[in-house]
C-alpha positions as CSV (number, residue, x, y, z in Angstrom):
1,X,0.0,0.0,0.0
2,X,2.8,2.4,0.9
3,X,4.5,1.7,-2.5
4,X,1.3,2.3,-4.3
5,X,0.8,5.7,-2.5
6,X,4.4,6.7,-3.3
7,X,3.8,5.8,-7.0
8,X,0.6,7.9,-7.0
9,X,2.4,10.8,-5.5
10,X,5.2,10.6,-8.0
11,X,2.7,10.4,-10.9
12,X,0.7,13.4,-9.5
13,X,3.9,15.4,-9.2
14,X,4.9,14.5,-12.7
15,X,1.5,15.6,-14.1
16,X,1.7,19.0,-12.3
17,X,5.1,19.6,-13.6
18,X,4.1,18.6,-17.1
19,X,1.1,20.9,-17.0
20,X,3.3,23.8,-15.8
21,X,5.8,23.2,-18.6
22,X,3.4,22.7,-21.6
23,X,2.2,26.4,-21.8
24,X,5.9,27.5,-22.1
25,X,6.5,24.9,-24.9
26,X,3.5,26.3,-26.7
27,X,4.6,29.9,-26.2
28,X,8.1,29.3,-27.4
29,X,7.3,27.2,-30.4
30,X,9.2,28.4,-33.5
31,X,10.9,31.1,-31.5
32,X,14.6,31.8,-31.7
33,X,16.9,31.3,-28.6
34,X,20.5,32.4,-28.7
35,X,22.5,30.3,-26.2
36,X,26.1,31.2,-25.5
37,X,28.2,28.4,-23.8
38,X,31.4,29.4,-22.2
39,X,34.6,27.5,-22.8
40,X,34.6,26.5,-19.2
41,X,31.2,24.9,-19.6
42,X,32.5,22.9,-22.6
43,X,35.0,21.3,-20.2
44,X,32.4,20.2,-17.6
45,X,31.5,16.6,-16.9
46,X,27.8,17.4,-17.2
47,X,28.2,18.7,-20.8
48,X,26.5,15.7,-22.3
49,X,23.4,16.5,-20.2
50,X,23.4,20.1,-21.4
51,X,23.6,19.0,-25.0
52,X,20.7,16.5,-24.4
53,X,18.6,19.4,-23.1
54,X,19.5,21.6,-26.1
55,X,18.4,18.8,-28.5
56,X,15.2,18.3,-26.5
57,X,14.3,22.0,-26.9
58,X,15.1,21.9,-30.6
59,X,12.9,18.8,-31.0
60,X,9.9,20.5,-29.5
61,X,10.1,23.4,-31.9
62,X,12.5,26.0,-30.3
63,X,15.1,27.3,-32.8
64,X,18.5,27.1,-31.2
65,X,21.6,29.1,-32.3
66,X,24.7,28.3,-30.2
67,X,27.7,30.7,-29.6
68,X,30.6,29.2,-27.8
69,X,33.7,30.6,-26.0
70,X,37.1,29.0,-25.7
71,X,39.0,31.0,-23.0
72,X,40.5,28.0,-21.1
73,X,41.2,26.1,-24.3
74,X,43.1,29.1,-25.7
75,X,45.1,29.5,-22.5
76,X,46.0,25.8,-22.3
77,X,47.3,25.7,-25.9
78,X,49.2,29.0,-25.5
79,X,50.9,27.6,-22.4
80,X,51.8,24.4,-24.1
81,X,53.3,26.3,-27.0
82,X,55.5,28.2,-24.5
83,X,54.0,31.6,-25.6
84,X,52.9,34.6,-23.6
85,X,49.4,35.9,-23.8
86,X,45.9,34.5,-24.0
87,X,43.0,35.4,-21.7
88,X,44.6,37.3,-18.8
89,X,42.1,38.4,-16.1
90,X,39.3,38.1,-18.6
91,X,41.0,40.2,-21.2
92,X,42.4,38.7,-24.5
93,X,46.1,39.5,-25.1
94,X,47.5,38.5,-28.5
95,X,50.5,39.2,-30.6
96,X,51.8,37.9,-33.9
97,X,53.1,34.7,-32.4
98,X,50.2,33.9,-30.1
99,X,47.4,34.6,-32.6
100,X,47.9,31.3,-34.7
101,X,47.9,29.3,-31.4
102,X,44.7,31.0,-30.2
103,X,43.0,30.5,-33.5
104,X,43.9,26.9,-33.6
105,X,42.5,26.4,-30.1
106,X,39.2,28.0,-31.0
107,X,38.9,26.0,-34.3
108,X,39.6,22.8,-32.4
109,X,37.0,23.6,-29.7
110,X,34.5,24.4,-32.4
111,X,35.0,21.2,-34.3
112,X,34.9,19.1,-31.1
113,X,31.5,20.7,-30.2
114,X,30.1,20.1,-33.8
115,X,31.3,16.4,-33.5
116,X,29.5,16.0,-30.2
117,X,26.2,17.2,-31.7
118,X,26.6,14.9,-34.7
119,X,25.9,11.8,-32.6
120,X,22.2,12.9,-32.2
121,X,21.4,11.7,-35.8
122,X,20.3,13.5,-38.9
123,X,17.1,15.2,-37.5
124,X,18.9,18.3,-36.3
125,X,22.4,18.5,-37.8
126,X,24.9,21.1,-36.5
127,X,26.3,23.6,-38.9
128,X,29.3,25.9,-38.4
129,X,31.3,28.4,-40.4
130,X,31.9,32.1,-40.9
131,X,28.5,33.7,-40.2
132,X,30.2,37.0,-39.2
133,X,32.1,39.8,-41.0
134,X,34.6,41.5,-38.8
135,X,37.0,44.4,-38.6
136,X,39.8,45.5,-36.3
137,X,38.5,46.5,-32.9
138,X,38.0,50.3,-32.5
139,X,38.2,50.2,-28.7
140,X,41.1,52.4,-27.6
141,X,42.2,50.0,-24.9
142,X,42.7,47.1,-27.4
143,X,46.1,47.4,-29.1
144,X,46.2,44.0,-30.8
145,X,45.5,44.0,-34.5
146,X,44.1,40.4,-34.3
147,X,41.2,41.2,-32.0
148,X,38.1,42.3,-33.9
149,X,34.5,43.5,-33.6
150,X,31.4,42.5,-35.5
151,X,30.7,44.4,-38.7
152,X,27.9,42.3,-40.3
153,X,25.9,39.1,-39.3
154,X,24.8,36.7,-42.1
155,X,21.2,36.8,-40.9
156,X,19.8,35.2,-44.1
157,X,22.2,32.3,-43.8
158,X,21.4,31.8,-40.1
159,X,17.6,32.0,-40.8
160,X,17.9,29.5,-43.7
161,X,19.9,27.1,-41.5
162,X,17.2,27.3,-38.8
163,X,14.4,26.7,-41.3
164,X,16.2,23.6,-42.6
165,X,16.4,22.3,-39.0
166,X,20.1,22.8,-38.5
167,X,21.6,24.0,-35.3
168,X,24.1,26.8,-36.2
169,X,27.2,26.9,-34.0
170,X,29.1,30.1,-34.1
171,X,32.8,30.2,-33.0
172,X,34.3,33.4,-31.6
173,X,36.0,34.6,-34.8
174,X,35.0,36.4,-38.0
175,X,36.4,37.2,-41.4
176,X,37.5,40.7,-42.3
177,X,38.7,42.4,-45.6
178,X,40.9,40.2,-47.9
179,X,39.9,37.1,-45.9
180,X,41.7,38.2,-42.7
181,X,40.6,36.5,-39.5
182,X,39.8,38.2,-36.2
183,X,39.1,36.8,-32.8
184,X,35.8,38.2,-31.3
185,X,34.2,38.4,-27.9
186,X,31.6,35.6,-27.8
187,X,29.3,37.7,-25.5
188,X,29.2,40.4,-28.2
189,X,28.5,37.8,-30.9
190,X,25.6,36.4,-28.8
191,X,24.3,40.0,-28.2
192,X,24.5,41.0,-31.9
193,X,22.9,37.8,-33.2
194,X,20.1,37.9,-30.7
195,X,19.3,41.6,-31.3
196,X,19.5,41.5,-35.1
197,X,17.5,38.2,-35.4
198,X,14.9,39.5,-32.9
199,X,15.4,36.4,-30.7
200,X,13.0,35.6,-28.0
201,X,15.7,34.9,-25.5
202,X,19.5,35.3,-25.0
203,X,20.9,32.8,-22.5
204,X,24.5,32.7,-21.3
205,X,25.6,29.4,-19.7
206,X,28.8,29.6,-17.7
207,X,30.4,28.2,-14.5
208,X,33.1,30.7,-13.8
209,X,30.9,33.4,-12.2
210,X,30.7,31.8,-8.7
211,X,27.4,32.3,-6.8
212,X,26.2,35.3,-8.8
213,X,22.8,35.2,-7.3
214,X,24.4,35.6,-3.8
215,X,26.4,38.6,-5.0
216,X,23.1,40.1,-6.2
217,X,21.6,39.8,-2.8
218,X,19.6,36.6,-3.6
219,X,17.4,38.4,-6.1
220,X,16.8,36.4,-9.3
221,X,14.9,38.9,-11.5
222,X,16.2,42.3,-12.5
223,X,15.3,45.1,-14.8
224,X,18.0,46.6,-17.0
225,X,18.1,49.8,-14.9
226,X,18.6,47.7,-11.7
227,X,21.4,45.7,-13.3
228,X,23.2,48.8,-14.7
229,X,23.1,50.4,-11.2
230,X,24.5,47.3,-9.6
231,X,27.3,46.9,-12.2
232,X,28.2,50.6,-11.8
233,X,28.8,50.1,-8.0
234,X,30.2,46.6,-8.0
235,X,33.9,47.2,-8.3
236,X,35.2,43.7,-7.5
237,X,33.5,41.9,-10.4
238,X,35.8,40.0,-12.7
239,X,35.8,41.1,-16.3
240,X,34.4,37.8,-17.6
241,X,31.2,38.2,-15.5
242,X,30.9,42.0,-16.2
243,X,31.1,41.4,-20.0
244,X,28.4,38.7,-19.8
245,X,26.0,40.8,-17.8
246,X,26.6,43.9,-19.9
247,X,25.8,41.9,-23.0
248,X,22.6,40.7,-21.4
249,X,21.6,44.2,-20.5
250,X,22.4,45.6,-24.0
251,X,20.4,42.8,-25.6
252,X,17.3,43.6,-23.5
253,X,17.6,47.3,-24.4
254,X,17.8,46.3,-28.0
255,X,14.6,44.4,-28.0
256,X,15.3,40.8,-26.7
257,X,12.4,40.1,-24.3
258,X,14.2,38.1,-21.6
259,X,17.9,37.5,-21.0
260,X,19.3,34.9,-18.6
261,X,22.6,34.1,-16.9
262,X,22.7,30.4,-15.9
263,X,25.2,28.5,-13.7
264,X,25.9,25.6,-16.1
265,X,27.3,23.4,-13.3
266,X,23.7,22.9,-12.0
267,X,22.1,19.8,-13.7
268,X,19.0,20.6,-15.7
269,X,19.2,24.4,-15.2
270,X,18.4,25.2,-18.8
271,X,15.1,23.3,-18.8
272,X,14.3,24.6,-15.3
273,X,14.8,28.2,-16.3
274,X,12.9,28.0,-19.6
275,X,10.0,25.7,-18.6
276,X,9.1,27.0,-15.1
277,X,8.0,30.4,-13.8
278,X,10.2,30.3,-10.7
279,X,13.4,29.6,-12.6
280,X,16.7,29.2,-11.0
281,X,19.2,31.5,-12.8
282,X,19.5,35.3,-13.2
283,X,16.9,36.9,-15.4
284,X,17.1,40.4,-16.9
285,X,14.3,42.2,-18.6
286,X,13.8,45.7,-20.0
287,X,10.4,46.0,-18.3
288,X,8.6,44.7,-15.3
289,X,8.3,41.0,-15.3
290,X,5.6,41.0,-12.6
291,X,2.1,42.2,-13.2
292,X,-1.5,42.0,-11.9
293,X,-4.3,41.8,-14.4
294,X,-7.9,40.7,-14.8
295,X,-8.0,37.0,-15.5
296,X,-9.1,35.6,-18.9
297,X,-10.6,32.2,-19.9
298,X,-7.1,31.0,-20.7
299,X,-6.2,31.3,-17.0
300,X,-8.8,28.9,-15.7
301,X,-6.5,25.9,-15.5
302,X,-3.8,27.8,-13.8
303,X,-6.2,29.3,-11.2
304,X,-7.6,25.8,-10.5
305,X,-4.1,24.6,-9.8
306,X,-3.4,27.6,-7.5
307,X,-6.6,26.9,-5.5
308,X,-6.2,23.2,-5.4
309,X,-4.2,22.9,-2.2
310,X,-5.9,25.8,-0.3
311,X,-9.3,24.2,-1.1
312,X,-8.0,20.9,0.3
313,X,-6.9,22.6,3.5
314,X,-10.3,24.4,3.7
315,X,-8.5,27.8,3.7
316,X,-10.5,29.0,0.7
317,X,-14.1,28.1,-0.3
318,X,-14.5,25.3,-2.9
319,X,-14.7,26.5,-6.5
320,X,-15.6,24.1,-9.3
321,X,-14.0,24.3,-12.7
322,X,-17.4,25.3,-14.1
323,X,-17.7,28.1,-11.5
324,X,-14.3,29.4,-12.5
325,X,-15.2,29.4,-16.2
326,X,-18.5,31.3,-15.5
327,X,-17.0,33.9,-13.2
328,X,-13.5,34.3,-14.5
329,X,-13.9,38.1,-15.1
330,X,-14.1,38.5,-11.3
331,X,-10.6,37.2,-10.7
332,X,-7.3,39.0,-10.6
333,X,-4.1,37.1,-11.3
334,X,-0.6,37.9,-10.2
335,X,1.8,37.0,-13.1
336,X,5.5,36.5,-13.3
337,X,6.7,36.5,-16.9
338,X,3.0,36.1,-17.9
339,X,2.6,32.9,-15.7
340,X,-0.1,33.2,-13.1
341,X,1.2,32.3,-9.7
342,X,-1.4,34.0,-7.4
343,X,-5.1,34.9,-7.6
344,X,-8.0,36.4,-5.8
345,X,-11.7,36.9,-6.6
346,X,-13.6,40.2,-6.2
347,X,-17.3,39.5,-5.4
348,X,-19.5,42.7,-5.7
349,X,-22.5,43.4,-3.4
350,X,-24.7,46.3,-4.5
351,X,-26.6,46.4,-1.2
352,X,-24.0,48.5,0.6
353,X,-21.6,49.2,-2.3
354,X,-19.2,46.6,-0.9
355,X,-16.9,44.0,-2.5
356,X,-15.5,40.9,-1.0
357,X,-11.9,39.6,-1.6
358,X,-12.2,35.8,-1.8
359,X,-10.1,32.9,-3.1
360,X,-6.9,34.6,-2.2
361,X,-4.1,32.1,-2.9
362,X,-0.5,31.9,-4.0
363,X,1.4,28.9,-5.4
364,X,3.4,27.1,-2.8
365,X,6.7,27.8,-4.7
366,X,6.0,31.5,-4.7
367,X,4.8,32.1,-1.1
368,X,6.5,34.6,1.3
369,X,7.3,37.0,-1.5
370,X,4.6,39.6,-0.8
371,X,2.4,38.4,-3.6
372,X,-0.7,38.1,-1.4
373,X,-0.3,41.7,-0.2
374,X,0.1,43.0,-3.7
375,X,-3.1,41.2,-4.7
376,X,-5.0,42.8,-1.8
377,X,-3.6,46.3,-2.7
378,X,-4.7,45.8,-6.3
379,X,-8.2,44.7,-5.1
380,X,-8.6,47.8,-3.0
381,X,-7.4,50.0,-5.9
382,X,-10.0,48.4,-8.2
383,X,-12.7,48.8,-5.5
384,X,-11.9,52.5,-5.3
385,X,-12.2,52.9,-9.1
386,X,-15.6,51.3,-8.9
387,X,-16.7,53.7,-6.1
388,X,-17.2,50.9,-3.6
389,X,-17.6,51.9,0.0
390,X,-16.3,48.8,1.7
391,X,-13.8,46.1,1.0
392,X,-13.9,43.0,3.2
393,X,-12.6,39.5,3.5
394,X,-13.3,36.4,5.5
395,X,-10.2,34.5,6.5
396,X,-9.1,31.7,8.8
397,X,-5.3,32.1,8.4
398,X,-4.0,35.3,6.9
399,X,-5.6,38.0,9.0
400,X,-2.2,39.6,9.5
401,X,-2.0,40.4,5.8
402,X,-5.1,42.5,6.0
403,X,-4.3,44.2,9.2
404,X,-0.8,45.2,7.8
405,X,-2.7,46.9,5.0
406,X,-5.0,48.9,7.1
407,X,-7.9,46.5,7.5
408,X,-9.7,46.1,10.8
409,X,-11.9,43.4,12.3
410,X,-15.6,43.8,11.5
411,X,-18.8,42.2,13.0
412,X,-21.2,40.2,10.8
413,X,-23.7,43.0,11.2
414,X,-21.6,45.2,9.0
415,X,-21.7,42.8,6.0
416,X,-24.4,42.7,3.3
417,X,-27.4,40.7,4.2
418,X,-26.9,38.2,1.4
419,X,-23.3,37.5,2.7
420,X,-24.3,37.3,6.3
421,X,-27.2,34.9,5.7
422,X,-25.2,32.5,3.5
423,X,-22.2,31.8,5.7
424,X,-21.4,30.4,9.1
425,X,-18.8,32.8,10.6
426,X,-17.8,30.5,13.5
427,X,-14.5,29.5,11.7
428,X,-13.7,32.8,10.1
429,X,-12.7,36.3,11.1
430,X,-13.9,39.3,9.1
431,X,-11.6,42.1,8.1
432,X,-12.7,45.2,6.3
433,X,-11.6,48.5,5.1
434,X,-13.9,51.5,4.5
435,X,-13.1,53.6,1.5
436,X,-13.4,57.3,0.9
């Protein structure tokens, strides 16, 4: 019996996770993701799992373009050749003797990655080559004539490759005038390709940043303005990390909807970031990724999931699926990246121009983040717009949320007759706020 219960719980958990992931798969179908993989990630033991996840995303209809780095590979080959230079403190240093060695290291890394992808069969073949036109870098602090910047991106070639189910793999070099080669910053490549192709996401996977989330105070989601302020005051950040975050910020400001920095040492982080609302990496966006809006019929399944556990615990009144469909316009939903993670219902009473806040609930994975309070504040604001005189709620557990927002305890006599006659108040406390 115990084994059967455990199997049922595992199955139930699987179904919930699948239902949570499916809307993202639908939303991202046929969209372009630019994914930059650092040279350090390419050396990790979990690289096969990362490649498996990339192929899985491509199989379900997400168009993948890979950009890769090669910093440790360049340094290793430069050292073996007894040369000076390479990536020093995150900055590439090259001269006439080290450029051929660095170029060889990048080409070898690129070919090795292409070979790894080839084992997945002929459905989604990797393709690589010179997708970039380059020129000598114009930055005043770069004195090497072998380091370049992007001039043009072969967008039509990349788009054609995607349409033919290839996975383009772009190495960090480009071709300049008269066929001259330049080594490029892979973060800038990822930025330019994402912005010019109007990609849905830019994702940088790396393992050399340490615990970046801890450095950011534990906060996962940031607007571009917040990240720029943090970068300006963070003086101890290594150049590798700074370049990556600046590229993500620039991409957002140039129209990429969501940009992500992921710790590639965490197993499954790519799928966890893309297919869940909570995510696990660092996300940057050019606008607010949190919103409260009136629910639509497409939110019914999500609201039912949010209310499932509170209804089992009797902390909210039972609502059938049919009821949700018939009264969906009365619900507000709190969304993170357009995924509803909290909800409440506003029930109007014309008798004394009041409105009840009911079905206030937040997904377990998103609790203790102030979402419930924000829903209450939004409910009060909507009641004011509708010229309501009283906002009230019946609750058995979260009275502190209401008192913290200026609500006070009411007696049943202060409620509309229809509400007072219908419910037994023995188990509930009433909190209300008079408006105007």
